[in-house]
mmCIF file as Biopython writes it, N, C-alpha, C and O atoms, coordinates in Angstrom:
data_model
#
loop_
_atom_site.group_PDB
_atom_site.id
_atom_site.type_symbol
_atom_site.label_atom_id
_atom_site.label_alt_id
_atom_site.label_comp_id
_atom_site.label_asym_id
_atom_site.label_entity_id
_atom_site.label_seq_id
_atom_site.pdbx_PDB_ins_code
_atom_site.Cartn_x
_atom_site.Cartn_y
_atom_site.Cartn_z
_atom_site.occupancy
_atom_site.B_iso_or_equiv
_atom_site.auth_seq_id
_atom_site.auth_asym_id
_atom_site.pdbx_PDB_model_num
ATOM 1   N N  . MET A ? 1  ? -88.318  -124.711 -154.615 1.0 0.0 1  A 1 
ATOM 2   C CA . MET A ? 1  ? -89.172  -124.032 -153.655 1.0 0.0 1  A 1 
ATOM 3   C C  . MET A ? 1  ? -88.436  -124.545 -152.304 1.0 0.0 1  A 1 
ATOM 4   O O  . MET A ? 1  ? -88.976  -124.969 -151.282 1.0 0.0 1  A 1 
ATOM 5   N N  . ASN A ? 2  ? -87.094  -124.393 -152.573 1.0 0.0 2  A 1 
ATOM 6   C CA . ASN A ? 2  ? -86.733  -123.903 -151.302 1.0 0.0 2  A 1 
ATOM 7   C C  . ASN A ? 2  ? -86.329  -122.837 -150.341 1.0 0.0 2  A 1 
ATOM 8   O O  . ASN A ? 2  ? -86.222  -122.751 -149.117 1.0 0.0 2  A 1 
ATOM 9   N N  . LYS A ? 3  ? -86.017  -121.509 -152.100 1.0 0.0 3  A 1 
ATOM 10  C CA . LYS A ? 3  ? -85.958  -120.496 -151.003 1.0 0.0 3  A 1 
ATOM 11  C C  . LYS A ? 3  ? -87.416  -119.501 -151.097 1.0 0.0 3  A 1 
ATOM 12  O O  . LYS A ? 3  ? -88.419  -119.675 -151.788 1.0 0.0 3  A 1 
ATOM 13  N N  . LEU A ? 4  ? -87.144  -118.594 -150.282 1.0 0.0 4  A 1 
ATOM 14  C CA . LEU A ? 4  ? -88.859  -117.758 -150.495 1.0 0.0 4  A 1 
ATOM 15  C C  . LEU A ? 4  ? -88.726  -116.617 -151.829 1.0 0.0 4  A 1 
ATOM 16  O O  . LEU A ? 4  ? -87.711  -115.921 -151.848 1.0 0.0 4  A 1 
ATOM 17  N N  . SER A ? 5  ? -89.245  -116.530 -152.382 1.0 0.0 5  A 1 
ATOM 18  C CA . SER A ? 5  ? -89.459  -115.861 -153.428 1.0 0.0 5  A 1 
ATOM 19  C C  . SER A ? 5  ? -89.591  -114.341 -152.760 1.0 0.0 5  A 1 
ATOM 20  O O  . SER A ? 5  ? -89.722  -114.208 -151.543 1.0 0.0 5  A 1 
ATOM 21  N N  . ASN A ? 6  ? -89.533  -112.919 -153.903 1.0 0.0 6  A 1 
ATOM 22  C CA . ASN A ? 6  ? -89.799  -111.562 -154.095 1.0 0.0 6  A 1 
ATOM 23  C C  . ASN A ? 6  ? -89.408  -111.321 -152.731 1.0 0.0 6  A 1 
ATOM 24  O O  . ASN A ? 6  ? -90.380  -111.391 -151.979 1.0 0.0 6  A 1 
ATOM 25  N N  . GLY A ? 7  ? -88.588  -111.126 -152.293 1.0 0.0 7  A 1 
ATOM 26  C CA . GLY A ? 7  ? -87.244  -110.956 -151.514 1.0 0.0 7  A 1 
ATOM 27  C C  . GLY A ? 7  ? -88.518  -111.023 -150.097 1.0 0.0 7  A 1 
ATOM 28  O O  . GLY A ? 7  ? -88.932  -109.925 -149.723 1.0 0.0 7  A 1 
ATOM 29  N N  . ARG A ? 8  ? -88.919  -111.934 -149.581 1.0 0.0 8  A 1 
ATOM 30  C CA . ARG A ? 8  ? -89.139  -112.865 -148.476 1.0 0.0 8  A 1 
ATOM 31  C C  . ARG A ? 8  ? -88.828  -112.893 -147.200 1.0 0.0 8  A 1 
ATOM 32  O O  . ARG A ? 8  ? -89.216  -112.590 -146.072 1.0 0.0 8  A 1 
ATOM 33  N N  . GLU A ? 9  ? -87.314  -113.747 -148.284 1.0 0.0 9  A 1 
ATOM 34  C CA . GLU A ? 9  ? -86.140  -114.286 -146.829 1.0 0.0 9  A 1 
ATOM 35  C C  . GLU A ? 9  ? -85.343  -113.324 -145.302 1.0 0.0 9  A 1 
ATOM 36  O O  . GLU A ? 9  ? -84.824  -113.484 -144.197 1.0 0.0 9  A 1 
ATOM 37  N N  . ASN A ? 10 ? -85.927  -111.896 -146.716 1.0 0.0 10 A 1 
ATOM 38  C CA . ASN A ? 10 ? -85.834  -110.680 -145.316 1.0 0.0 10 A 1 
ATOM 39  C C  . ASN A ? 10 ? -86.766  -110.576 -144.331 1.0 0.0 10 A 1 
ATOM 40  O O  . ASN A ? 10 ? -86.896  -109.970 -143.267 1.0 0.0 10 A 1 
ATOM 41  N N  . MET A ? 11 ? -87.411  -111.392 -145.038 1.0 0.0 11 A 1 
ATOM 42  C CA . MET A ? 11 ? -89.205  -110.453 -143.632 1.0 0.0 11 A 1 
ATOM 43  C C  . MET A ? 11 ? -89.091  -111.442 -142.204 1.0 0.0 11 A 1 
ATOM 44  O O  . MET A ? 11 ? -88.705  -112.564 -141.873 1.0 0.0 11 A 1 
ATOM 45  N N  . SER A ? 12 ? -89.600  -110.420 -141.715 1.0 0.0 12 A 1 
ATOM 46  C CA . SER A ? 12 ? -89.114  -110.967 -139.816 1.0 0.0 12 A 1 
ATOM 47  C C  . SER A ? 12 ? -90.970  -111.680 -139.830 1.0 0.0 12 A 1 
ATOM 48  O O  . SER A ? 12 ? -92.033  -111.429 -140.397 1.0 0.0 12 A 1 
ATOM 49  N N  . LYS A ? 13 ? -90.414  -112.683 -138.797 1.0 0.0 13 A 1 
ATOM 50  C CA . LYS A ? 13 ? -92.507  -113.713 -138.427 1.0 0.0 13 A 1 
ATOM 51  C C  . LYS A ? 13 ? -93.470  -112.629 -138.645 1.0 0.0 13 A 1 
ATOM 52  O O  . LYS A ? 13 ? -94.505  -112.877 -139.264 1.0 0.0 13 A 1 
ATOM 53  N N  . GLU A ? 14 ? -93.267  -111.624 -138.264 1.0 0.0 14 A 1 
ATOM 54  C CA . GLU A ? 14 ? -94.926  -110.770 -138.075 1.0 0.0 14 A 1 
ATOM 55  C C  . GLU A ? 14 ? -94.932  -110.618 -139.465 1.0 0.0 14 A 1 
ATOM 56  O O  . GLU A ? 14 ? -95.816  -111.264 -140.028 1.0 0.0 14 A 1 
ATOM 57  N N  . GLN A ? 15 ? -93.896  -109.673 -140.476 1.0 0.0 15 A 1 
ATOM 58  C CA . GLN A ? 15 ? -94.225  -109.944 -141.331 1.0 0.0 15 A 1 
ATOM 59  C C  . GLN A ? 15 ? -94.451  -111.233 -143.044 1.0 0.0 15 A 1 
ATOM 60  O O  . GLN A ? 15 ? -95.034  -111.176 -144.127 1.0 0.0 15 A 1 
ATOM 61  N N  . LEU A ? 16 ? -93.828  -111.930 -142.515 1.0 0.0 16 A 1 
ATOM 62  C CA . LEU A ? 16 ? -94.358  -113.347 -142.710 1.0 0.0 16 A 1 
ATOM 63  C C  . LEU A ? 16 ? -96.187  -113.834 -142.749 1.0 0.0 16 A 1 
ATOM 64  O O  . LEU A ? 16 ? -97.035  -114.177 -143.573 1.0 0.0 16 A 1 
ATOM 65  N N  . MET A ? 17 ? -96.038  -113.555 -141.100 1.0 0.0 17 A 1 
ATOM 66  C CA . MET A ? 17 ? -97.496  -114.128 -140.971 1.0 0.0 17 A 1 
ATOM 67  C C  . MET A ? 17 ? -98.782  -113.279 -141.547 1.0 0.0 17 A 1 
ATOM 68  O O  . MET A ? 17 ? -99.838  -113.711 -142.008 1.0 0.0 17 A 1 
ATOM 69  N N  . GLY A ? 18 ? -98.218  -111.572 -141.317 1.0 0.0 18 A 1 
ATOM 70  C CA . GLY A ? 18 ? -98.954  -110.666 -142.538 1.0 0.0 18 A 1 
ATOM 71  C C  . GLY A ? 18 ? -99.593  -111.019 -143.965 1.0 0.0 18 A 1 
ATOM 72  O O  . GLY A ? 18 ? -100.741 -111.004 -144.410 1.0 0.0 18 A 1 
ATOM 73  N N  . VAL A ? 19 ? -98.316  -111.346 -144.488 1.0 0.0 19 A 1 
ATOM 74  C CA . VAL A ? 19 ? -97.999  -111.754 -145.848 1.0 0.0 19 A 1 
ATOM 75  C C  . VAL A ? 19 ? -99.403  -113.071 -145.797 1.0 0.0 19 A 1 
ATOM 76  O O  . VAL A ? 19 ? -100.375 -112.705 -146.458 1.0 0.0 19 A 1 
ATOM 77  N N  . CYS A ? 20 ? -99.590  -114.593 -145.057 1.0 0.0 20 A 1 
ATOM 78  C CA . CYS A ? 20 ? -100.048 -115.675 -144.804 1.0 0.0 20 A 1 
ATOM 79  C C  . CYS A ? 20 ? -101.727 -115.098 -145.027 1.0 0.0 20 A 1 
ATOM 80  O O  . CYS A ? 20 ? -102.514 -115.059 -145.973 1.0 0.0 20 A 1 
ATOM 81  N N  . ASP A ? 21 ? -101.747 -114.663 -143.473 1.0 0.0 21 A 1 
ATOM 82  C CA . ASP A ? 21 ? -102.491 -114.078 -143.514 1.0 0.0 21 A 1 
ATOM 83  C C  . ASP A ? 21 ? -103.840 -113.786 -144.319 1.0 0.0 21 A 1 
ATOM 84  O O  . ASP A ? 21 ? -104.961 -114.273 -144.169 1.0 0.0 21 A 1 
ATOM 85  N N  . GLN A ? 22 ? -103.051 -112.193 -145.823 1.0 0.0 22 A 1 
ATOM 86  C CA . GLN A ? 22 ? -103.049 -112.390 -146.656 1.0 0.0 22 A 1 
ATOM 87  C C  . GLN A ? 22 ? -103.400 -112.543 -147.684 1.0 0.0 22 A 1 
ATOM 88  O O  . GLN A ? 22 ? -104.268 -111.911 -148.286 1.0 0.0 22 A 1 
ATOM 89  N N  . LEU A ? 23 ? -102.648 -113.577 -148.101 1.0 0.0 23 A 1 
ATOM 90  C CA . LEU A ? 23 ? -102.811 -114.578 -149.093 1.0 0.0 23 A 1 
ATOM 91  C C  . LEU A ? 23 ? -104.115 -115.791 -148.975 1.0 0.0 23 A 1 
ATOM 92  O O  . LEU A ? 23 ? -104.939 -116.138 -149.821 1.0 0.0 23 A 1 
ATOM 93  N N  . GLU A ? 24 ? -103.877 -116.300 -147.395 1.0 0.0 24 A 1 
ATOM 94  C CA . GLU A ? 24 ? -105.392 -117.017 -147.179 1.0 0.0 24 A 1 
ATOM 95  C C  . GLU A ? 24 ? -107.269 -116.132 -147.042 1.0 0.0 24 A 1 
ATOM 96  O O  . GLU A ? 24 ? -108.419 -116.571 -147.038 1.0 0.0 24 A 1 
ATOM 97  N N  . GLN A ? 25 ? -106.777 -115.048 -146.970 1.0 0.0 25 A 1 
ATOM 98  C CA . GLN A ? 25 ? -107.925 -114.236 -147.440 1.0 0.0 25 A 1 
ATOM 99  C C  . GLN A ? 25 ? -108.304 -113.644 -148.859 1.0 0.0 25 A 1 
ATOM 100 O O  . GLN A ? 25 ? -109.298 -112.985 -149.167 1.0 0.0 25 A 1 
ATOM 101 N N  . GLU A ? 26 ? -107.253 -114.056 -149.628 1.0 0.0 26 A 1 
ATOM 102 C CA . GLU A ? 26 ? -107.004 -114.184 -151.153 1.0 0.0 26 A 1 
ATOM 103 C C  . GLU A ? 26 ? -108.092 -115.616 -151.964 1.0 0.0 26 A 1 
ATOM 104 O O  . GLU A ? 26 ? -108.810 -115.598 -152.963 1.0 0.0 26 A 1 
ATOM 105 N N  . LEU A ? 27 ? -107.749 -116.762 -150.936 1.0 0.0 27 A 1 
ATOM 106 C CA . LEU A ? 27 ? -107.821 -117.787 -150.903 1.0 0.0 27 A 1 
ATOM 107 C C  . LEU A ? 27 ? -109.333 -118.130 -150.928 1.0 0.0 27 A 1 
ATOM 108 O O  . LEU A ? 27 ? -110.077 -118.614 -151.781 1.0 0.0 27 A 1 
ATOM 109 N N  . VAL A ? 28 ? -109.515 -117.628 -149.478 1.0 0.0 28 A 1 
ATOM 110 C CA . VAL A ? 28 ? -110.717 -118.377 -149.195 1.0 0.0 28 A 1 
ATOM 111 C C  . VAL A ? 28 ? -111.855 -116.653 -149.967 1.0 0.0 28 A 1 
ATOM 112 O O  . VAL A ? 28 ? -112.987 -116.463 -149.521 1.0 0.0 28 A 1 
ATOM 113 N N  . GLY A ? 29 ? -111.441 -115.989 -150.715 1.0 0.0 29 A 1 
ATOM 114 C CA . GLY A ? 29 ? -112.356 -114.885 -151.916 1.0 0.0 29 A 1 
ATOM 115 C C  . GLY A ? 29 ? -112.896 -115.966 -153.064 1.0 0.0 29 A 1 
ATOM 116 O O  . GLY A ? 29 ? -114.019 -116.240 -153.490 1.0 0.0 29 A 1 
ATOM 117 N N  . ALA A ? 30 ? -111.370 -116.512 -153.401 1.0 0.0 30 A 1 
ATOM 118 C CA . ALA A ? 30 ? -111.368 -117.272 -154.975 1.0 0.0 30 A 1 
ATOM 119 C C  . ALA A ? 30 ? -112.494 -118.448 -154.771 1.0 0.0 30 A 1 
ATOM 120 O O  . ALA A ? 30 ? -113.231 -118.833 -155.678 1.0 0.0 30 A 1 
ATOM 121 N N  . GLN A ? 31 ? -112.505 -118.894 -153.587 1.0 0.0 31 A 1 
ATOM 122 C CA . GLN A ? 31 ? -113.061 -120.138 -153.079 1.0 0.0 31 A 1 
ATOM 123 C C  . GLN A ? 31 ? -114.549 -119.712 -153.318 1.0 0.0 31 A 1 
ATOM 124 O O  . GLN A ? 31 ? -115.496 -120.457 -153.569 1.0 0.0 31 A 1 
ATOM 125 N N  . ALA A ? 32 ? -114.549 -118.447 -153.193 1.0 0.0 32 A 1 
ATOM 126 C CA . ALA A ? 32 ? -116.180 -118.732 -153.454 1.0 0.0 32 A 1 
ATOM 127 C C  . ALA A ? 32 ? -116.841 -117.982 -154.420 1.0 0.0 32 A 1 
ATOM 128 O O  . ALA A ? 32 ? -118.050 -117.754 -154.415 1.0 0.0 32 A 1 
ATOM 129 N N  . VAL A ? 33 ? -116.050 -117.606 -155.235 1.0 0.0 33 A 1 
ATOM 130 C CA . VAL A ? 33 ? -115.989 -117.109 -156.326 1.0 0.0 33 A 1 
ATOM 131 C C  . VAL A ? 33 ? -116.108 -118.660 -157.343 1.0 0.0 33 A 1 
ATOM 132 O O  . VAL A ? 33 ? -116.798 -118.942 -158.322 1.0 0.0 33 A 1 
ATOM 133 N N  . ASN A ? 34 ? -115.357 -119.220 -156.767 1.0 0.0 34 A 1 
ATOM 134 C CA . ASN A ? 34 ? -114.983 -120.565 -157.367 1.0 0.0 34 A 1 
ATOM 135 C C  . ASN A ? 34 ? -116.633 -121.285 -156.947 1.0 0.0 34 A 1 
ATOM 136 O O  . ASN A ? 34 ? -117.352 -121.700 -157.857 1.0 0.0 34 A 1 
ATOM 137 N N  . LYS A ? 35 ? -116.891 -121.325 -156.096 1.0 0.0 35 A 1 
ATOM 138 C CA . LYS A ? 35 ? -118.448 -122.056 -155.153 1.0 0.0 35 A 1 
ATOM 139 C C  . LYS A ? 35 ? -119.293 -121.450 -156.294 1.0 0.0 35 A 1 
ATOM 140 O O  . LYS A ? 35 ? -119.820 -122.201 -157.115 1.0 0.0 35 A 1 
ATOM 141 N N  . ALA A ? 36 ? -119.439 -120.066 -156.367 1.0 0.0 36 A 1 
ATOM 142 C CA . ALA A ? 36 ? -120.431 -119.407 -157.197 1.0 0.0 36 A 1 
ATOM 143 C C  . ALA A ? 36 ? -120.257 -119.948 -158.122 1.0 0.0 36 A 1 
ATOM 144 O O  . ALA A ? 36 ? -120.893 -121.002 -158.101 1.0 0.0 36 A 1 
ATOM 145 N N  . TYR A ? 37 ? -119.418 -119.752 -159.469 1.0 0.0 37 A 1 
ATOM 146 C CA . TYR A ? 37 ? -119.130 -119.827 -160.411 1.0 0.0 37 A 1 
ATOM 147 C C  . TYR A ? 37 ? -119.891 -121.449 -160.887 1.0 0.0 37 A 1 
ATOM 148 O O  . TYR A ? 37 ? -120.688 -121.587 -161.815 1.0 0.0 37 A 1 
ATOM 149 N N  . LYS A ? 38 ? -119.337 -122.665 -159.881 1.0 0.0 38 A 1 
ATOM 150 C CA . LYS A ? 38 ? -119.476 -123.944 -160.106 1.0 0.0 38 A 1 
ATOM 151 C C  . LYS A ? 38 ? -120.733 -124.094 -159.705 1.0 0.0 38 A 1 
ATOM 152 O O  . LYS A ? 38 ? -121.107 -125.223 -160.024 1.0 0.0 38 A 1 
ATOM 153 N N  . LYS A ? 39 ? -121.877 -123.269 -158.953 1.0 0.0 39 A 1 
ATOM 154 C CA . LYS A ? 39 ? -123.817 -123.254 -158.777 1.0 0.0 39 A 1 
ATOM 155 C C  . LYS A ? 39 ? -123.853 -123.041 -159.240 1.0 0.0 39 A 1 
ATOM 156 O O  . LYS A ? 39 ? -125.014 -123.289 -159.564 1.0 0.0 39 A 1 
ATOM 157 N N  . HIS A ? 40 ? -123.060 -122.087 -160.626 1.0 0.0 40 A 1 
ATOM 158 C CA . HIS A ? 40 ? -124.787 -121.385 -161.724 1.0 0.0 40 A 1 
ATOM 159 C C  . HIS A ? 40 ? -123.847 -122.077 -162.718 1.0 0.0 40 A 1 
ATOM 160 O O  . HIS A ? 40 ? -124.211 -121.505 -163.746 1.0 0.0 40 A 1 
ATOM 161 N N  . LEU A ? 41 ? -122.712 -123.074 -163.170 1.0 0.0 41 A 1 
ATOM 162 C CA . LEU A ? 41 ? -122.739 -123.881 -164.076 1.0 0.0 41 A 1 
ATOM 163 C C  . LEU A ? 41 ? -123.605 -125.045 -164.265 1.0 0.0 41 A 1 
ATOM 164 O O  . LEU A ? 41 ? -124.179 -125.457 -165.273 1.0 0.0 41 A 1 
ATOM 165 N N  . GLU A ? 42 ? -123.553 -125.652 -162.592 1.0 0.0 42 A 1 
ATOM 166 C CA . GLU A ? 42 ? -124.364 -126.600 -162.844 1.0 0.0 42 A 1 
ATOM 167 C C  . GLU A ? 42 ? -125.732 -126.704 -162.987 1.0 0.0 42 A 1 
ATOM 168 O O  . GLU A ? 42 ? -126.234 -127.816 -163.151 1.0 0.0 42 A 1 
ATOM 169 N N  . GLN A ? 43 ? -126.922 -124.946 -162.921 1.0 0.0 43 A 1 
ATOM 170 C CA . GLN A ? 43 ? -127.692 -124.540 -162.876 1.0 0.0 43 A 1 
ATOM 171 C C  . GLN A ? 43 ? -128.309 -124.465 -164.519 1.0 0.0 43 A 1 
ATOM 172 O O  . GLN A ? 43 ? -129.444 -124.565 -164.983 1.0 0.0 43 A 1 
ATOM 173 N N  . VAL A ? 44 ? -126.830 -124.217 -165.179 1.0 0.0 44 A 1 
ATOM 174 C CA . VAL A ? 44 ? -126.939 -123.714 -166.920 1.0 0.0 44 A 1 
ATOM 175 C C  . VAL A ? 44 ? -127.169 -125.524 -167.634 1.0 0.0 44 A 1 
ATOM 176 O O  . VAL A ? 44 ? -127.917 -125.988 -168.495 1.0 0.0 44 A 1 
ATOM 177 N N  . ILE A ? 45 ? -125.707 -126.336 -166.410 1.0 0.0 45 A 1 
ATOM 178 C CA . ILE A ? 45 ? -126.477 -127.721 -167.120 1.0 0.0 45 A 1 
ATOM 179 C C  . ILE A ? 45 ? -127.674 -128.479 -167.326 1.0 0.0 45 A 1 
ATOM 180 O O  . ILE A ? 45 ? -128.086 -129.306 -168.140 1.0 0.0 45 A 1 
ATOM 181 N N  . GLU A ? 46 ? -128.257 -127.659 -165.865 1.0 0.0 46 A 1 
ATOM 182 C CA . GLU A ? 46 ? -129.374 -128.641 -165.591 1.0 0.0 46 A 1 
ATOM 183 C C  . GLU A ? 46 ? -130.512 -128.047 -166.101 1.0 0.0 46 A 1 
ATOM 184 O O  . GLU A ? 46 ? -131.580 -128.658 -166.085 1.0 0.0 46 A 1 
ATOM 185 N N  . TYR A ? 47 ? -130.398 -126.717 -166.636 1.0 0.0 47 A 1 
ATOM 186 C CA . TYR A ? 47 ? -131.668 -125.757 -167.530 1.0 0.0 47 A 1 
ATOM 187 C C  . TYR A ? 47 ? -131.654 -126.244 -168.769 1.0 0.0 47 A 1 
ATOM 188 O O  . TYR A ? 47 ? -132.783 -126.370 -169.244 1.0 0.0 47 A 1 
ATOM 189 N N  . HIS A ? 48 ? -130.593 -126.627 -169.598 1.0 0.0 48 A 1 
ATOM 190 C CA . HIS A ? 48 ? -130.030 -127.173 -170.969 1.0 0.0 48 A 1 
ATOM 191 C C  . HIS A ? 48 ? -130.577 -128.779 -171.157 1.0 0.0 48 A 1 
ATOM 192 O O  . HIS A ? 48 ? -131.083 -129.274 -172.164 1.0 0.0 48 A 1 
ATOM 193 N N  . SER A ? 49 ? -130.341 -129.324 -170.040 1.0 0.0 49 A 1 
ATOM 194 C CA . SER A ? 49 ? -130.815 -130.361 -169.824 1.0 0.0 49 A 1 
ATOM 195 C C  . SER A ? 49 ? -131.953 -130.996 -170.114 1.0 0.0 49 A 1 
ATOM 196 O O  . SER A ? 49 ? -132.179 -131.910 -170.906 1.0 0.0 49 A 1 
ATOM 197 N N  . VAL A ? 50 ? -132.848 -130.232 -169.165 1.0 0.0 50 A 1 
ATOM 198 C CA . VAL A ? 50 ? -134.037 -129.553 -169.644 1.0 0.0 50 A 1 
ATOM 199 C C  . VAL A ? 50 ? -134.821 -129.530 -170.637 1.0 0.0 50 A 1 
ATOM 200 O O  . VAL A ? 50 ? -135.857 -130.034 -171.071 1.0 0.0 50 A 1 
ATOM 201 N N  . GLU A ? 51 ? -133.859 -128.647 -170.919 1.0 0.0 51 A 1 
ATOM 202 C CA . GLU A ? 51 ? -134.250 -127.771 -172.805 1.0 0.0 51 A 1 
ATOM 203 C C  . GLU A ? 51 ? -134.940 -128.990 -173.824 1.0 0.0 51 A 1 
ATOM 204 O O  . GLU A ? 51 ? -136.012 -129.323 -174.328 1.0 0.0 51 A 1 
ATOM 205 N N  . LYS A ? 52 ? -132.833 -129.576 -173.689 1.0 0.0 52 A 1 
ATOM 206 C CA . LYS A ? 52 ? -133.148 -130.790 -174.592 1.0 0.0 52 A 1 
ATOM 207 C C  . LYS A ? 52 ? -133.793 -132.329 -174.584 1.0 0.0 52 A 1 
ATOM 208 O O  . LYS A ? 52 ? -133.746 -133.265 -175.383 1.0 0.0 52 A 1 
ATOM 209 N N  . TYR A ? 53 ? -134.628 -132.057 -172.852 1.0 0.0 53 A 1 
ATOM 210 C CA . TYR A ? 53 ? -135.680 -133.084 -173.048 1.0 0.0 53 A 1 
ATOM 211 C C  . TYR A ? 53 ? -136.414 -132.599 -173.430 1.0 0.0 53 A 1 
ATOM 212 O O  . TYR A ? 53 ? -136.576 -132.868 -174.620 1.0 0.0 53 A 1 
ATOM 213 N N  . ARG A ? 54 ? -137.515 -131.455 -172.780 1.0 0.0 54 A 1 
ATOM 214 C CA . ARG A ? 54 ? -138.537 -131.179 -173.748 1.0 0.0 54 A 1 
ATOM 215 C C  . ARG A ? 54 ? -138.508 -130.750 -174.866 1.0 0.0 54 A 1 
ATOM 216 O O  . ARG A ? 54 ? -139.596 -130.788 -175.440 1.0 0.0 54 A 1 
ATOM 217 N N  . SER A ? 55 ? -137.582 -130.299 -175.487 1.0 0.0 55 A 1 
ATOM 218 C CA . SER A ? 55 ? -137.708 -130.370 -177.091 1.0 0.0 55 A 1 
ATOM 219 C C  . SER A ? 55 ? -137.252 -132.242 -177.465 1.0 0.0 55 A 1 
ATOM 220 O O  . SER A ? 55 ? -137.853 -132.257 -178.539 1.0 0.0 55 A 1 
ATOM 221 N N  . ILE A ? 56 ? -136.856 -133.235 -177.390 1.0 0.0 56 A 1 
ATOM 222 C CA . ILE A ? 56 ? -136.962 -134.968 -177.974 1.0 0.0 56 A 1 
ATOM 223 C C  . ILE A ? 56 ? -138.663 -134.649 -177.627 1.0 0.0 56 A 1 
ATOM 224 O O  . ILE A ? 56 ? -139.597 -134.603 -178.427 1.0 0.0 56 A 1 
ATOM 225 N N  . VAL A ? 57 ? -138.672 -134.451 -176.125 1.0 0.0 57 A 1 
ATOM 226 C CA . VAL A ? 57 ? -140.341 -135.178 -175.727 1.0 0.0 57 A 1 
ATOM 227 C C  . VAL A ? 57 ? -141.572 -134.083 -176.879 1.0 0.0 57 A 1 
ATOM 228 O O  . VAL A ? 57 ? -142.725 -134.478 -177.051 1.0 0.0 57 A 1 
ATOM 229 N N  . GLN A ? 58 ? -141.276 -133.310 -177.262 1.0 0.0 58 A 1 
ATOM 230 C CA . GLN A ? 58 ? -141.905 -132.522 -178.111 1.0 0.0 58 A 1 
ATOM 231 C C  . GLN A ? 58 ? -142.049 -133.285 -179.951 1.0 0.0 58 A 1 
ATOM 232 O O  . GLN A ? 58 ? -142.919 -133.472 -180.802 1.0 0.0 58 A 1 
ATOM 233 N N  . LYS A ? 59 ? -141.157 -133.420 -179.832 1.0 0.0 59 A 1 
ATOM 234 C CA . LYS A ? 59 ? -139.994 -133.923 -181.473 1.0 0.0 59 A 1 
ATOM 235 C C  . LYS A ? 59 ? -141.154 -135.480 -181.128 1.0 0.0 59 A 1 
ATOM 236 O O  . LYS A ? 59 ? -141.905 -136.005 -181.950 1.0 0.0 59 A 1 
ATOM 237 N N  . ASN A ? 60 ? -140.948 -135.880 -179.725 1.0 0.0 60 A 1 
ATOM 238 C CA . ASN A ? 60 ? -141.965 -137.486 -179.897 1.0 0.0 60 A 1 
ATOM 239 C C  . ASN A ? 60 ? -143.081 -137.219 -180.547 1.0 0.0 60 A 1 
ATOM 240 O O  . ASN A ? 60 ? -143.524 -137.715 -181.583 1.0 0.0 60 A 1 
ATOM 241 N N  . ARG A ? 61 ? -143.535 -136.333 -179.802 1.0 0.0 61 A 1 
ATOM 242 C CA . ARG A ? 61 ? -145.306 -135.952 -180.244 1.0 0.0 61 A 1 
ATOM 243 C C  . ARG A ? 61 ? -145.268 -135.185 -181.346 1.0 0.0 61 A 1 
ATOM 244 O O  . ARG A ? 61 ? -146.436 -134.826 -181.491 1.0 0.0 61 A 1 
ATOM 245 N N  . GLU A ? 62 ? -144.869 -134.899 -181.877 1.0 0.0 62 A 1 
ATOM 246 C CA . GLU A ? 62 ? -145.226 -134.653 -183.770 1.0 0.0 62 A 1 
ATOM 247 C C  . GLU A ? 62 ? -145.181 -135.657 -183.893 1.0 0.0 62 A 1 
ATOM 248 O O  . GLU A ? 62 ? -146.275 -136.209 -183.779 1.0 0.0 62 A 1 
ATOM 249 N N  . VAL A ? 63 ? -144.268 -136.355 -184.121 1.0 0.0 63 A 1 
ATOM 250 C CA . VAL A ? 63 ? -144.179 -138.327 -184.970 1.0 0.0 63 A 1 
ATOM 251 C C  . VAL A ? 63 ? -145.071 -138.322 -184.872 1.0 0.0 63 A 1 
ATOM 252 O O  . VAL A ? 63 ? -145.795 -137.875 -185.762 1.0 0.0 63 A 1 
ATOM 253 N N  . ALA A ? 64 ? -145.656 -138.927 -183.477 1.0 0.0 64 A 1 
ATOM 254 C CA . ALA A ? 64 ? -146.543 -139.176 -183.251 1.0 0.0 64 A 1 
ATOM 255 C C  . ALA A ? 64 ? -147.945 -139.122 -183.916 1.0 0.0 64 A 1 
ATOM 256 O O  . ALA A ? 64 ? -148.572 -139.869 -184.668 1.0 0.0 64 A 1 
ATOM 257 N N  . ALA A ? 65 ? -148.150 -138.044 -183.384 1.0 0.0 65 A 1 
ATOM 258 C CA . ALA A ? 65 ? -148.936 -137.272 -184.005 1.0 0.0 65 A 1 
ATOM 259 C C  . ALA A ? 65 ? -149.787 -137.868 -185.269 1.0 0.0 65 A 1 
ATOM 260 O O  . ALA A ? 65 ? -150.913 -138.350 -185.388 1.0 0.0 65 A 1 
ATOM 261 N N  . THR A ? 66 ? -148.575 -137.568 -186.253 1.0 0.0 66 A 1 
ATOM 262 C CA . THR A ? 66 ? -147.964 -137.914 -187.577 1.0 0.0 66 A 1 
ATOM 263 C C  . THR A ? 66 ? -148.311 -139.092 -187.890 1.0 0.0 66 A 1 
ATOM 264 O O  . THR A ? 66 ? -149.329 -139.218 -188.570 1.0 0.0 66 A 1 
ATOM 265 N N  . ALA A ? 67 ? -147.865 -139.794 -187.647 1.0 0.0 67 A 1 
ATOM 266 C CA . ALA A ? 67 ? -147.914 -141.491 -187.900 1.0 0.0 67 A 1 
ATOM 267 C C  . ALA A ? 67 ? -149.427 -141.812 -187.990 1.0 0.0 67 A 1 
ATOM 268 O O  . ALA A ? 67 ? -150.454 -141.525 -187.376 1.0 0.0 67 A 1 
ATOM 269 N N  . PRO A ? 68 ? -148.881 -142.889 -189.548 1.0 0.0 68 A 1 
ATOM 270 C CA . PRO A ? 68 ? -150.243 -143.534 -189.117 1.0 0.0 68 A 1 
ATOM 271 C C  . PRO A ? 68 ? -150.567 -144.782 -187.993 1.0 0.0 68 A 1 
ATOM 272 O O  . PRO A ? 68 ? -149.817 -145.543 -187.382 1.0 0.0 68 A 1 
ATOM 273 N N  . GLN A ? 69 ? -151.752 -144.652 -188.014 1.0 0.0 69 A 1 
ATOM 274 C CA . GLN A ? 69 ? -152.392 -145.571 -187.238 1.0 0.0 69 A 1 
ATOM 275 C C  . GLN A ? 69 ? -153.435 -146.997 -187.380 1.0 0.0 69 A 1 
ATOM 276 O O  . GLN A ? 69 ? -153.823 -147.582 -186.368 1.0 0.0 69 A 1 
#
C-alpha cells in the first residue's frame, strides 16, 4: 500500500483532502448503520431469550400441574 490507488497519486492536496472528507462521511454513515443494526440485534436476542424463558416456565408449570403429589 505504498502507492495510492485509483490515480490519486496525481491529485492535489485539496483534492486529496476532499476525498478524505468524503470517505470520512461515508465511514460515519456506515458506523451509524452498524450501530442501528447492533441495537436491533441486541433487541432480537433479548426478545428471543425472554420468549424461550417463558416457554420453559410454561412447560415446567404444565409438568408440575400433571405430576402426582
